[in-house]
C-alpha positions as CSV (number, residue, x, y, z in Angstrom):
1,M,-3.6,-4.6,21.5
2,D,-0.1,-4.1,20.2
3,K,0.5,-0.9,18.4
4,K,2.1,-1.9,15.1
5,I,3.6,1.4,13.9
6,G,5.1,1.6,10.5
7,V,6.3,4.0,7.8
8,I,6.5,3.6,4.1
9,K,9.8,4.1,2.2
10,Y,8.6,7.1,0.3
11,N,9.4,10.8,0.6
12,I,11.5,10.4,3.6
13,S,14.6,12.5,3.0
14,D,15.9,10.4,0.2
15,F,17.1,7.9,2.7
16,S,19.0,4.8,1.5
17,L,17.5,1.6,2.8
18,E,20.0,1.3,5.6
19,E,19.5,4.9,6.5
20,L,15.8,4.4,6.8
21,F,16.2,1.3,8.9
22,K,18.6,3.1,11.2
23,W,16.1,6.0,11.5
24,C,13.4,3.5,12.4
25,Q,15.6,1.9,15.0
26,E,16.3,5.2,16.6
27,N,12.7,6.3,16.5
28,D,11.3,2.9,17.7
29,V,9.4,2.2,14.5
30,E,9.2,-1.6,14.0
31,Y,7.7,-1.9,10.5
32,V,8.5,-0.6,7.1
33,E,6.8,-0.9,3.7
34,L,9.3,-1.2,0.8
35,Q,8.8,-0.8,-2.9
36,R,9.8,-3.3,-5.6
37,K,12.9,-1.3,-6.6
38,D,14.3,-1.8,-3.1
39,I,14.5,-5.5,-3.7
40,W,14.4,-5.9,-7.5
41,A,15.3,-2.8,-9.5
42,D,15.0,-4.3,-13.0
43,I,12.4,-7.0,-13.7
44,T,14.0,-7.8,-17.0
45,K,16.9,-9.2,-15.0
46,Q,17.2,-12.1,-12.5
47,E,19.4,-10.1,-10.2
48,N,17.9,-8.9,-7.0
49,N,18.8,-7.5,-3.6
50,I,17.1,-10.1,-1.4
51,E,20.4,-11.1,0.4
52,E,21.4,-7.5,1.2
53,V,17.9,-6.6,2.3
54,A,17.7,-9.6,4.6
55,S,21.1,-8.7,6.1
56,L,19.8,-5.1,6.9
57,I,16.5,-6.4,8.4
58,Q,18.4,-8.6,10.8
59,K,21.0,-5.9,11.6
60,Y,18.3,-3.3,12.6
61,G,15.5,-5.5,13.8
62,I,13.0,-4.3,11.2
63,K,9.9,-6.1,10.1
64,I,8.5,-5.6,6.6
65,S,4.8,-4.9,6.6
66,Q,4.4,-5.3,2.8
67,I,6.3,-4.6,-0.5
68,S,4.6,-2.6,-3.2
69,T,4.7,-4.4,-6.6
70,G,3.7,-1.4,-8.7
71,S,1.6,-3.8,-10.8
72,D,-0.4,-2.4,-13.7
73,F,-2.9,-4.8,-15.3
74,L,-4.2,-2.1,-17.7
75,Q,-1.9,-3.1,-20.6
76,K,-2.4,-2.8,-24.3
77,S,-1.0,-6.2,-25.2
78,E,-1.6,-9.7,-23.8
79,D,2.1,-10.2,-23.4
80,E,2.4,-7.0,-21.3
81,F,-0.5,-8.2,-19.2
82,K,1.0,-11.6,-18.6
83,K,4.3,-10.0,-17.7
84,Q,2.6,-8.2,-14.9
85,I,1.1,-11.4,-13.5
86,W,4.6,-13.0,-13.7
87,M,6.1,-10.2,-11.9
88,V,3.7,-10.3,-9.0
89,G,4.2,-14.1,-8.8
90,E,8.0,-13.7,-8.7
91,M,7.6,-11.2,-5.9
92,C,5.4,-13.5,-3.9
93,K,8.5,-15.8,-3.8
94,M,10.8,-12.8,-2.9
95,V,8.7,-11.6,0.0
96,K,8.7,-15.1,1.4
97,D,12.5,-15.3,1.1
98,L,12.6,-12.2,3.4
99,G,10.4,-13.9,5.9
100,F,7.2,-12.0,5.3
101,N,4.0,-12.7,3.4
102,Q,2.3,-9.5,2.0
103,L,2.4,-7.5,-1.1
104,R,0.7,-4.3,-2.1
105,I,-0.8,-4.4,-5.7
106,D,-2.2,-1.7,-8.0
107,G,-4.9,-2.2,-10.5
108,G,-3.4,0.0,-13.1
109,W,-3.3,3.4,-14.7
110,P,-5.1,4.9,-17.7
111,K,-3.2,4.9,-21.0
112,E,-3.8,5.4,-24.6
113,G,-5.1,2.3,-26.3
114,V,-6.8,0.9,-23.2
115,D,-10.6,1.5,-23.2
116,E,-12.0,2.8,-19.9
117,K,-15.1,0.6,-20.3
118,N,-12.8,-2.5,-19.9
119,Y,-11.0,-1.3,-16.7
120,K,-12.9,-3.3,-14.2
121,D,-13.0,-6.6,-16.1
122,T,-9.3,-6.3,-16.9
123,I,-8.4,-5.6,-13.4
124,I,-10.6,-8.4,-12.1
125,K,-8.9,-10.7,-14.7
126,G,-5.4,-9.7,-13.5
127,V,-6.1,-9.6,-9.8
128,S,-7.8,-13.0,-10.0
129,A,-4.7,-14.5,-11.7
130,V,-2.2,-13.1,-9.2
131,T,-4.5,-14.0,-6.2
132,E,-4.5,-17.6,-7.4
133,I,-0.7,-17.6,-7.3
134,A,-0.7,-15.9,-3.9
135,E,-3.1,-18.5,-2.4
136,K,-0.6,-21.2,-3.4
137,E,2.3,-19.3,-1.9
138,G,0.5,-18.3,1.3
139,V,1.0,-14.5,0.5
140,Y,-1.5,-11.8,1.1
141,L,-2.3,-9.1,-1.6
142,A,-3.6,-5.7,-0.6
143,L,-5.1,-3.9,-3.5
144,D,-4.5,-0.2,-3.2
145,N,-7.0,2.7,-3.7
146,H,-4.5,4.5,-6.0
147,G,-4.7,6.8,-8.9
148,V,-7.9,7.6,-10.9
149,V,-9.0,3.9,-11.3
150,T,-9.1,2.0,-8.0
151,N,-9.8,5.1,-5.9
152,N,-13.3,4.6,-7.3
153,Y,-14.3,2.6,-4.2
154,I,-17.2,1.0,-6.0
155,L,-14.9,-0.5,-8.6
156,L,-12.5,-1.6,-5.9
157,L,-15.2,-3.3,-3.9
158,D,-16.5,-5.0,-7.1
159,V,-13.0,-6.5,-7.6
160,L,-12.8,-7.8,-4.1
161,Q,-16.3,-9.1,-3.9
162,T,-16.0,-10.8,-7.3
163,I,-12.7,-12.7,-6.4
164,K,-13.6,-13.5,-2.8
165,S,-10.3,-14.8,-1.3
166,K,-9.0,-14.4,2.2
167,Y,-5.6,-13.7,0.5
168,L,-7.0,-10.6,-1.2
169,G,-7.9,-7.4,0.5
170,T,-7.2,-3.7,0.3
171,N,-4.6,-1.3,1.4
172,L,-6.6,1.6,2.9
173,D,-5.0,5.0,2.0
174,T,-7.0,7.5,4.0
175,M,-6.1,10.5,1.8
176,N,-6.3,9.0,-1.6
177,Y,-10.0,8.9,-1.6
178,R,-10.1,12.6,-0.9
179,W,-7.5,13.3,-3.5
180,Y,-9.7,11.5,-6.0
181,G,-12.5,13.9,-5.4
182,Y,-14.8,12.5,-2.7
183,K,-16.0,15.0,-0.2
184,V,-14.7,15.0,3.4
185,D,-18.1,14.1,4.8
186,E,-18.2,11.1,2.4
187,L,-15.0,9.6,3.6
188,L,-16.2,7.9,6.8
189,D,-18.9,6.0,4.8
190,I,-16.3,4.8,2.3
191,Y,-14.0,3.7,5.1
192,K,-16.9,1.7,6.7
193,K,-17.6,0.0,3.4
194,V,-14.0,-1.0,2.7
195,A,-13.0,-1.7,6.3
196,P,-13.8,-5.5,6.3
197,Y,-11.3,-6.0,3.6
198,V,-8.4,-3.9,4.9
199,L,-5.1,-5.8,5.2
200,H,-2.8,-2.7,5.6
201,T,-3.0,1.0,5.9
202,H,-1.6,4.2,4.7
203,L,-2.5,6.7,7.3
204,K,-2.1,9.9,5.3
205,D,-3.5,13.4,5.8
206,G,-3.7,16.5,3.7
207,I,-6.2,19.0,2.3
208,G,-7.8,19.4,-1.1
209,T,-8.3,17.3,-4.2
210,G,-6.4,16.7,-7.4
211,E,-3.8,19.3,-8.2
212,A,-4.9,21.4,-5.2
213,Y,-4.0,18.6,-2.9
214,K,-1.3,19.4,-0.2
215,G,0.0,16.8,2.2
216,T,0.2,17.4,5.9
217,V,1.4,15.8,9.1
218,L,-1.2,13.4,10.5
219,G,-3.9,15.4,12.4
220,E,-3.2,18.6,10.7
221,G,-5.3,18.1,7.5
222,E,-9.0,17.5,6.8
223,I,-9.0,13.7,6.9
224,P,-11.1,12.1,9.7
225,L,-8.3,9.9,10.8
226,K,-9.5,9.1,14.3
227,D,-12.9,8.0,12.8
228,A,-11.0,5.8,10.3
229,I,-8.9,4.3,13.1
230,K,-12.1,3.6,15.2
231,T,-13.8,2.1,12.2
232,L,-11.0,-0.3,11.4
233,K,-10.7,-1.4,15.0
234,E,-14.4,-2.1,15.1
235,N,-13.9,-4.4,12.1
236,G,-11.2,-6.3,13.9
237,Y,-8.2,-4.8,12.1
238,N,-5.0,-5.8,13.8
239,G,-2.4,-5.0,11.1
240,V,0.3,-2.3,10.8
241,W,-0.6,1.4,11.2
242,C,1.6,2.8,8.5
243,A,2.3,6.5,8.2
244,E,2.6,8.0,4.7
245,Y,3.6,11.7,4.6
246,E,3.5,13.8,1.5
247,G,4.5,17.2,2.9
248,K,7.8,19.0,2.7
249,E,9.4,18.1,6.0
250,G,10.8,14.7,5.0
251,A,12.0,12.7,8.0
252,N,10.9,15.3,10.5
253,G,7.4,15.1,9.1
254,Y,7.4,11.3,9.4
255,K,8.6,11.7,13.0
256,K,5.6,13.9,13.8
257,C,3.3,11.4,12.1
258,V,4.7,8.5,14.2
259,E,4.2,10.6,17.4
260,W,0.6,11.3,16.4
261,L,0.0,7.6,15.7
262,R,1.4,6.5,19.2
263,K,-1.0,8.9,20.8
264,N,-4.1,8.1,18.7
265,I,-4.0,4.3,17.9
């Protein structure tokens, strides 16, 4: 099986996009996950960086594993809610213009004026709307376990199982469930439950929860990464093994993570 090794453009020595692509080329990393601002800095304007990014992709031989939309459906107004759906729809077209077909989406973040009891239904409404667009565009959406809302794996699974589309799955961030507060010995069971829906990974390690969390190089924290990888393989996962590093070593930390992945995938 091909080892599809990738990194996320995040916390990696403040590299520019070209510097990151060059680093990936030098370190034999084929895939990169980008963020919305890398291709479309201001959603209130039509201007984007698609042509420049496409040129760099070709120059360095990089493949895009997915692009994060930063979507947030937990909005106080219907207009803001619809703007989020529009934004994801526009990004479906943009990622296709780059020759790729996957986006990472978020459910949303708590805010004053948005009642917690409505979180699940509102996220289902938003994710359902963008999934309908994605199906027409042939683009896959990976709902992230992120923040204090969709790190509730029961809520996340409710969203996926309610909408039921092959174009909708999850991005498995191995550390986020621990950061959220689940015990280490609960993680493998969570991984097994979400594994059938995984479209992309953030292989991330660390120790602790909440404000006590500290990021580490892969294999140096308390996350059962080898078990997570085994579980994903048993469920037929053949996507990108994307390293995310939240320690203090920048690119050197990412290099160590990539080396760990090569030895353990």
